[in-house]
N, C-alpha and C positions, 0 to 999 in steps of 0.2 A: 357404036356407040360413038359419039363427037366428042371432042376435046372443051367443048362450050361448056361455061357454070352460069345456070341459071339461078339469080337472084331473084327474089321476091323480100323487099326490105323498102324502108324509109329513105325518102330525101330530103331534105329540109333547108331553110335559108336561117344562119345563124347569127345572131349579133353578140361576141364577146368582148366581154369586161372584165380587164386583169385588176385585182384588189389587192389590197396587202394583205386582208383578210377577210375572209367570208363573213358578211353583216350577221350583228348579234339581234337578238328575237326583241329589239326596244327600239323607240325612236332615236334616230341620230344621222349624220351625214357622214360621206365617204368620198374621198377624192377617187377617182378613177387613173391607175398607171398608166393604163393605156385600152384602146378599144378597135374591134374590126371587125366587117363584116365578112362572110366567107358559107360555101357548101357544109353543109352537116348532114346527118343521118347516117344512121348505121349500114344501112344497105349501100347506097352513094359510098361510103368509107370501104367498104372491101370490094366495090366493083371497080373502084379507083385502084386500090391494089392489087388483084390481079391483073386488069389493064397494064399495069406499067410492067408484070413481066413478061408480057406480049401472050398471057391467056386470054383467047376469047370468051366475052362476057356478054350477058343480056341482063339490065336491069330493068326489072317491072315494078314500078312505083306510081304512087299519086300524089299528082300538082295539080296546082290550080291555074285558072287564066287570069293571075294578077300579077303584079310588075315583080313580085318575087321568084313568084315560078318562071318569068320570062328570063329572069337571069339565073334560074338552076336550068331549063332547059338549054339555053345558050354554051352554058361554062360546060354541064355535060356530055350536051352535042359535040364539042369540039375535040375529046380526050379520044385518041385515035383506040383502036381495040373495043370500046365501051360502046354496045348499039343499047339503045335508054329507049324502051318502052313506058310510055307515059296513059294514065287512066286520069280524067279529070276526077280533082279530088273536090271542087266548087271551090275549096282555097289552099294554098300553100301552106305546108308545114313550116313554123315558125318557131327556134329559142332562143332566149335569152339566155346565156351562160355567162353566170360568176364565177370569175376563175382568181387562184392564187399562184402565185410562182412556186408552188410546190406543188401543185398539180389537183389542189382540192377545187371541188367543183358543185356548183349548186344548179341544175338545169329548169328554167320557166318556160313552161308551154305558153307561147302566145297567142296560136292556132293550131290546130289540127285539121285535116280534107275529111270530107264526108268519105265514110268507108263502108258499101254496100254491094253487093251480088251483081255484076254486068257481065253484059257479054263478052267482055277484055280480059274475064275469067278463063273463060275459052281455049283464047291465044297463050295466055301464061300454061294452061295444062297439057296444050299441044307441045310447045315447046319444052317441056320438061320430060317429054318422053323420050327425049335423043341428049340429053345431058350426061358431060362427065361427071355432074355431081348439081344436089340442089341445096341452095341456101336460102332456108326461111327464117327469115330476121323477124322480132316479135311485130306482131300488127293483127288487126282483126284478119285482113285480107289473108295473110301467112297463115293464120291458123286455120281461116277457112278450105286453105289448098290442101290443106294437109292429107285428107282420103286422097286424091289426087297423085298427090307426089308418091305418096305409100304403092299405090296402086301400078306407075311407072316401075316402079323395080329398080331406081336409080339411087344412091348412095346420097342420104338426106344429112347437111350440116345446119346446125342453129346455135347461134349465140343467146345465152338467157343471161347476159351482164351481171348486174347486181343481184341474180337471185338469193332469196333468204331461206331455202329450204322451204318455204309452205305456202304462198303465192298460189294461187289454183291457175290461173291465167297460163303458167310457163308449161303446166305440166302436159298438155298435150304434145308440146316440141319435143320436151325432154322424152316422153316415151316415142315417138317416133324418129328419132335421129340416132343416126349411127355415130356421127360426130359430136359432141356437145361443148361447146367452149362457155366460159363464165369470169368473172373477176371476183376476186375475194374482200370485197368492201363490207357483206352483208352477211355472209354466209356461217361469221363468228372465225376463231381462231383455226380453226384447223376444218379445212376443206374434205380431207381426205375421206373420213367417211360419207360423207355425202357422193364423193365422185367414186367411190368404189360400190355404191349402191346403185346408181346411175349405170353402171356399168354390168352389175350385176344382173340389172332388169335387160341388158339388152344392146346398148351401147357399145362401139368397139372401141371408144377414143371419146375422155373426158379430159379438157385443158381448164387450169382457173390461173389467170394471169395477177400476179401479186406487186403490180406494179415495180419498183425499184429493187424486189427482191428476184425479180425473175420468172419464173412458171413454172408450176408442177402438173404433171398428166399422170392420168391414170389410164391403161390400154388392157385389152384382151383382144390378140390381133386375128385369133380363130376359132371358130366355135370350140369350149371345151377345154382352150389352150388358158395356159397361166396367166395368172392379172399381174400387170408389171408397173412398176412404178418409176417414170422419169421427171429428171429436174433440168433447168435451162438458167442462166443466170443472165442477166437483162445486161447490154451493152451498154458502158458508161459515154455518156453524152452529156454535152451543156444543154439543158433541155430547157425550149422555146414555149411548147403548149403540149399540154396531153391529150388533148382531142384526137382523135382518130388512130390513136398507139394500137389501142384494142384489136380495131377493125384492121391494120395493117398485120399485125402478129398472126389473126385468122387467116386471110387471105394467104400470106405467105407458106403458111402450115398447110392449107389445103392445095395449092399450087407442086408443093413439093410433093405431098402424097399423091396425087393425081400424076407426079411424074414419075414416082417409084422409091421414094427416098423412106427409109425407116423413122421410127416417131422419134429418135435421139436429131436424126440427121431433119427434120422437119422441124422441129421446137429450135434449133438453130436459127435456121433459117427464119423462123417467124420472130426471133430474139434480132436479129441483123434488121430484119424490115420495118419492126416497131422502131427501133431507134432513128429509121431514115425518118416517121412521121414525129418524131419528137422535138427534131429542129427545123420544123416550119411553122407558120400560124395557120396551115391550111390544114385539112384532113389526109392529104397527102403532098409530095413535094412537087407532083405533077402539077398541081394546081398555081403554082408559083408564077407563072408565065401566063394562066388563065385567068385570075383575078388582078383588077386594080386596087392593091392597096390606098 
């Protein structure tokens, strides 16, 4: 088994608009505090984080043959250690993210790629067979690849983001993964009962990020072993932009675990790396030199 991580997940071109407050549901006018364009997408965010650690990583994603897609290809193609595998999605995924200084966000999908079975799926299946780990980010393609990922016998990691505990689309990812990441935005005031349920269902590690409150994890390191709870504080920084912090957290935990770290050490690595994403306008600080603001 190699040390390469295979990621199936979105890459997008995002316009970020900073507002004093999120818009109310009524006709009105607001002035933006700032705006910029940048790379987005949870697959791209995790690939950037792993590449920054020197971890070989392949990102398999759908990008269209349009101007935004060309920018994505150019920027991600220049990231050292990131091997980009593009499937033609007819159009590039684009988001308009309305943000506030407190990190509140509304993501508006302006366009999404066509996602249907293609011969490129076989290339992804082949890549998974020798992976140190497989990351399946939420997408139709990733869900379609779950049987092949499971058949490879490699550890599967997934990020279910702001899962509310009921959405059916996420269930196949939860059932397949050894490590499940999420945030606490919609799961309710106490994520622990759901996290323990996922571990009881077979996962080895479930992590819920809690913004400024850090993160909590539930783990079962071995079959039949005890279930343990772990917490880590957030690293205090002057926040510039919250986009990408969760991806940075997960990429650091994954890298640390592959290097033999225990859960507490991996969570500490995640908190440190998440803080590095909070102090840049981009998904990851490695993009600062690649994108002209």
